[in-house]
C-alpha positions in Angstrom: -43.0 -33.7 66.2 -44.9 -34.2 63.1 -45.2 -36.9 61.8 -45.6 -38.5 58.5 -47.4 -41.7 59.0 -49.1 -44.8 56.4 -52.4 -46.1 57.1 -53.0 -49.0 54.5 -56.3 -50.0 52.8 -56.7 -53.2 53.9 -56.0 -52.7 57.5 -59.3 -50.9 58.1 -61.2 -54.2 58.2 -58.3 -56.6 59.0 -56.0 -55.3 61.5 -53.4 -58.3 62.3 -52.5 -58.4 58.0 -50.0 -57.7 57.3 -48.9 -54.3 55.2 -48.2 -54.2 51.4 -44.4 -54.6 51.0 -42.7 -52.2 48.2 -39.2 -53.3 48.4 -37.3 -53.2 45.4 -40.4 -50.8 44.1 -40.1 -47.5 41.8 -41.7 -44.8 44.3 -43.5 -42.1 41.8 -44.4 -38.6 43.5 -45.4 -35.8 42.2 -44.9 -32.1 43.0 -47.7 -30.0 43.2 -46.1 -27.3 40.9 -46.9 -24.5 37.7 -49.8 -26.7 36.0 -50.0 -29.8 38.0 -48.1 -31.5 35.0 -46.9 -34.4 38.4 -50.6 -35.1 39.5 -52.4 -35.4 35.9 -49.4 -37.4 34.5 -49.9 -40.1 37.5 -53.1 -40.3 37.3 -53.1 -41.1 33.8 -50.3 -44.0 35.0 -52.6 -45.2 37.9 -55.2 -45.9 35.2 -53.4 -47.1 32.4 -51.3 -49.6 34.8 -54.6 -50.8 36.3 -53.0 -49.4 39.8 -54.8 -50.7 43.0 -55.5 -48.1 45.8 -53.5 -49.8 48.6 -53.5 -47.0 51.2 -53.5 -43.6 52.0 -50.4 -41.0 53.6 -51.3 -39.1 56.3 -48.8 -36.0 57.3 -49.6 -32.9 59.4 -48.1 -29.8 56.9 -49.5 -31.1 53.5 -52.7 -29.1 53.4 -56.2 -31.1 54.2 -58.5 -32.1 51.0 -61.5 -34.2 50.4 -64.0 -35.1 47.4 -65.1 -37.3 45.0 -63.4 -39.9 42.7 -60.9 -38.0 41.2 -60.0 -41.4 39.2 -63.5 -41.9 38.3 -63.8 -42.7 34.5 -67.4 -42.9 34.1 -70.7 -41.0 35.6 -71.4 -44.8 36.7 -67.4 -45.4 38.5 -68.6 -42.6 40.9 -69.8 -44.7 43.6 -68.8 -43.0 46.7 -65.1 -43.4 47.4 -63.7 -40.8 48.4 -60.4 -38.9 47.8 -58.1 -37.4 50.0 -54.9 -35.7 49.8 -52.8 -38.3 49.7 -53.0 -41.7 48.2 -51.4 -44.6 48.0 -51.7 -47.1 44.6 -48.9 -49.8 43.3 -48.5 -53.0 41.4 -46.6 -56.5 42.5 -46.9 -56.7 38.9 -44.7 -53.7 38.1 -43.1 -53.1 40.8 -44.2 -49.6 41.0 -45.4 -47.3 44.2 -47.8 -44.2 43.4 -48.6 -41.6 46.1 -50.8 -39.1 44.8 -50.9 -35.6 46.0 -53.3 -33.1 45.3 -53.0 -30.5 47.9 -49.8 -28.5 48.4 -47.1 -29.0 52.0 -47.1 -25.9 53.7 -44.9 -23.6 52.3 -42.9 -23.1 55.6 -42.6 -27.2 56.6 -41.4 -28.0 53.4 -37.7 -29.5 54.4 -39.5 -31.7 56.4 -41.4 -33.1 54.8 -39.1 -34.1 52.4 -36.9 -35.6 55.1 -40.1 -37.8 56.6 -41.4 -38.3 52.5 -37.3 -39.8 52.1 -37.0 -41.8 55.3 -40.8 -43.6 54.9 -39.3 -44.7 51.1 -35.9 -45.7 52.7 -38.3 -47.2 55.3 -40.4 -49.1 52.6 -37.2 -50.1 50.7 -37.4 -49.6 47.4 -35.0 -49.2 45.1 -35.7 -45.8 43.0 -37.6 -42.9 43.2 -39.1 -40.7 40.6 -39.9 -37.2 41.2 -42.8 -35.5 38.7 -42.6 -31.5 38.2 -42.8 -28.9 36.2 -41.1 -25.6 36.0 -42.4 -22.0 34.4 -42.7 -22.1 30.6 -41.5 -18.3 30.0 -37.7 -19.1 31.8 -36.9 -20.7 29.2 -34.0 -19.3 26.9 -34.7 -19.2 23.0 -32.9 -22.2 22.3 -35.4 -24.6 25.0 -38.2 -23.5 23.3 -37.4 -25.8 20.7 -36.9 -30.3 20.8 -38.1 -31.9 24.6 -40.1 -29.9 27.0 -38.8 -32.0 29.5 -35.3 -32.1 31.7 -33.9 -34.5 34.0 -32.8 -33.6 37.5 -30.6 -35.5 40.0 -27.5 -35.5 42.3 -24.4 -36.5 43.0 -24.4 -39.1 45.3 -27.7 -41.1 42.9 -25.6 -40.4 39.8 -24.6 -43.9 40.1 -27.4 -45.6 41.4 -30.0 -43.2 38.6 -27.8 -44.4 35.7 -30.2 -46.8 34.0 -32.9 -43.9 34.2 -30.5 -41.7 34.0 -29.4 -43.5 29.6 -33.3 -43.8 29.6 -34.3 -40.4 29.3 -31.5 -39.1 27.2 -32.3 -41.4 24.5 -35.6 -39.6 24.9 -33.8 -36.6 23.4 -34.8 -35.4 27.6 -31.6 -33.3 28.4 -30.1 -32.4 32.1 -31.8 -29.9 33.5 -29.2 -26.2 32.5 -26.8 -28.5 30.1 -28.6 -26.3 27.7 -27.5 -23.0 29.0 -24.4 -22.0 28.4 -23.2 -18.3 26.8 -20.9 -20.7 24.0 -24.2 -21.8 22.1 -24.9 -18.3 21.9 -24.9 -16.0 18.6 -22.3 -13.0 18.4 -26.4 -10.9 19.1 -26.4 -9.4 22.0 -29.6 -9.6 22.8 -29.6 -13.3 22.0 -26.4 -13.8 24.8 -27.9 -11.3 27.7 -31.5 -14.2 26.9 -28.8 -17.2 27.5 -27.5 -16.0 30.8 -30.4 -15.0 32.0 -31.9 -18.4 31.9 -28.4 -19.2 33.3 -29.4 -17.7 36.3 -33.2 -18.7 36.1 -31.8 -22.6 36.1 -30.1 -22.0 39.7 -33.6 -23.0 41.1 -37.1 -25.0 39.2 -39.3 -22.3 40.0 -42.8 -22.6 40.9 -41.8 -26.8 41.8 -43.2 -27.2 44.6 -41.0 -29.4 46.4 -38.9 -29.7 44.0 -35.7 -27.7 45.5 -36.0 -28.9 48.7 -36.4 -32.6 48.1 -32.9 -33.1 45.8 -31.4 -30.7 48.4 -32.2 -32.8 51.9 -32.2 -35.7 49.6 -28.3 -34.6 48.6 -27.7 -34.2 52.5 -26.2 -30.6 51.0 -28.8 -27.7 52.2 -26.3 -24.7 52.8 -22.8 -27.0 52.8 -20.6 -26.3 50.3 -19.8 -29.0 47.4 -16.0 -30.1 47.8 -13.6 -28.5 45.4 -12.8 -32.2 44.0 -16.0 -32.1 42.6 -16.6 -29.2 41.2 -16.5 -30.5 37.5 -20.3 -32.1 38.3 -21.5 -29.6 41.2 -22.0 -26.1 40.9 -20.1 -23.6 42.8 -21.5 -23.3 46.5 -24.1 -25.9 45.5 -24.6 -30.0 46.9 -27.4 -31.0 44.2 -25.8 -31.1 40.2 -26.5 -31.7 37.3 -25.0 -35.6 36.3 -25.7 -36.4 32.7 -23.6 -39.8 31.1 -21.8 -36.9 28.4 -20.7 -35.2 31.6 -21.3 -31.0 31.7 -19.6 -27.8 32.8 -19.8 -26.4 36.4 -21.1 -23.7 35.1 -24.8 -25.0 33.7 -25.1 -26.7 36.9 -28.5 -25.3 38.9 -28.0 -24.9 43.1 -31.4 -26.6 43.9 -29.8 -26.5 47.6 -29.5 -23.3 47.9 -32.5 -22.3 46.2 -34.6 -24.9 49.3 -32.5 -23.7 51.9 -34.1 -19.5 50.8 -37.5 -21.2 50.2 -38.3 -23.9 53.0 -38.7 -22.0 56.3 -37.4 -25.7 57.9 -34.1 -26.4 55.6 -33.3 -30.0 55.7 -30.3 -30.3 58.6 -26.1 -30.3 56.2 -24.9 -33.0 55.4 -21.9 -34.9 54.1 -22.8 -37.2 50.3 -21.5 -40.1 51.7 -23.9 -39.9 55.0 -26.7 -38.7 53.3 -26.6 -41.7 50.7 -25.7 -44.0 53.5 -29.4 -42.8 54.4 -31.2 -43.0 51.7 -30.3 -46.8 50.1 -32.5 -45.8 46.7 -31.7 -42.9 43.6 -33.6 -40.3 43.5 -34.4 -38.9 40.2 -36.9 -36.0 38.8 -38.6 -35.2 35.0 -39.5 -31.5 34.8 -41.8 -29.6 32.0 -41.7 -26.3 31.4 -45.0 -25.6 31.5 -47.7 -22.8 32.5 -50.8 -22.6 34.1 -54.0 -23.5 31.8 -55.0 -26.4 29.9 -52.2 -29.2 30.8 -53.4 -32.4 29.8 -51.2 -32.9 26.9 -48.2 -31.6 29.1 -49.7 -33.9 32.1 -49.8 -37.2 29.0 -46.6 -35.9 27.8 -44.8 -36.5 31.0 -46.6 -40.2 32.1 -44.6 -41.4 27.8 -41.7 -40.3 29.4 -42.4 -41.6 32.8 -43.1 -45.1 31.8 -40.6 -44.9 29.1 -38.0 -43.9 31.6 -39.1 -47.5 33.9 -39.4 -49.8 31.5 -35.8 -49.3 30.8 -35.3 -49.3 34.1 -36.4 -52.8 34.6 -36.1 -54.2 31.4 -39.4 -54.3 30.3 -41.6 -52.8 26.9 -43.1 -48.9 27.4 -46.7 -48.6 27.5 -48.4 -49.0 23.4 -51.2 -47.6 22.8 -53.9 -45.1 24.2 -53.9 -43.7 27.4 -56.9 -44.3 30.4 -57.9 -41.2 31.9 -60.2 -40.1 34.3 -63.6 -38.4 33.7 -62.3 -35.3 35.7 -60.1 -34.5 32.2 -63.2 -33.9 30.7 -64.6 -30.9 33.3 -61.6 -29.0 33.3 -63.5 -25.5 32.5 -66.6 -27.1 33.2 -70.0 -27.2 31.1 -70.5 -25.7 27.7 -72.1 -22.5 27.8 -76.1 -22.3 27.2 -76.1 -21.3 23.4 -79.2 -19.7 24.6 -76.8 -16.9 25.4 -76.1 -15.7 21.9 -79.6 -15.5 20.7 
């Protein structure tokens, strides 16, 4: 049976030293998704927060990768440190732990991987898990082209514990995923109505969102399990994952992330009732999702980093970061060196 193994850095030189404790921390995870927005945001947060690398994670269902130090900020900083698939950074002062992921999960094993990640988070006794993800921007409705290009998503059994995160996101103008897709907001123009209807269909899953659908469904414990009738006001019909906002919303706008996860993963999490899932995972799960497309996505990454920082600050009762964001040297070489000018002579 596949297992997820956390290897603290200090154990390499001192095997008898205690492993770091993340009790009460907020765990930030990226989804390897369209535009790599979550991964870029975590690089900016790791450097700006000056987090320490505290270990690595090995999981057999994450594709192996190895490269030069991805967080070096100058040529002099590249001192031989290697970057691998799953690295762990933390700060006891900030009560933040980041698991940076640099390669995707085997598609058929997404459900099983999500179970292991959530189980590990429970063992570490973290308070919140925040997933930074993205979805294809060309699937937006016309109305979604304006305003914040970020959305949040949580589950019905996490809404109470994540209330501080939800309120902080809504103060930033970030609305719940799918809550702004409603035919009632369309004009009488037939094309506009059809655009909104198509957006409603597409809002039922996070497109190109990596493990997002599977992680939410695994946490909710409702992969393939219909929602109880008394939860119809906050859940989409036949789903176990809901969009939950402080202001409430109609069930027609709730995405069926659970059913999407079961169809996109050949190893779905076992069905369970929401109370059982909540007891199994004693922390909230909150996802920030950016509309994005492939290309130069560093701006998207910084926007998500700023939003995640503000949400974290609100939840912790601290002040959000002010000033410039620290970024790695690798961001400057996204498209390689400039073309040789002699080509144009």
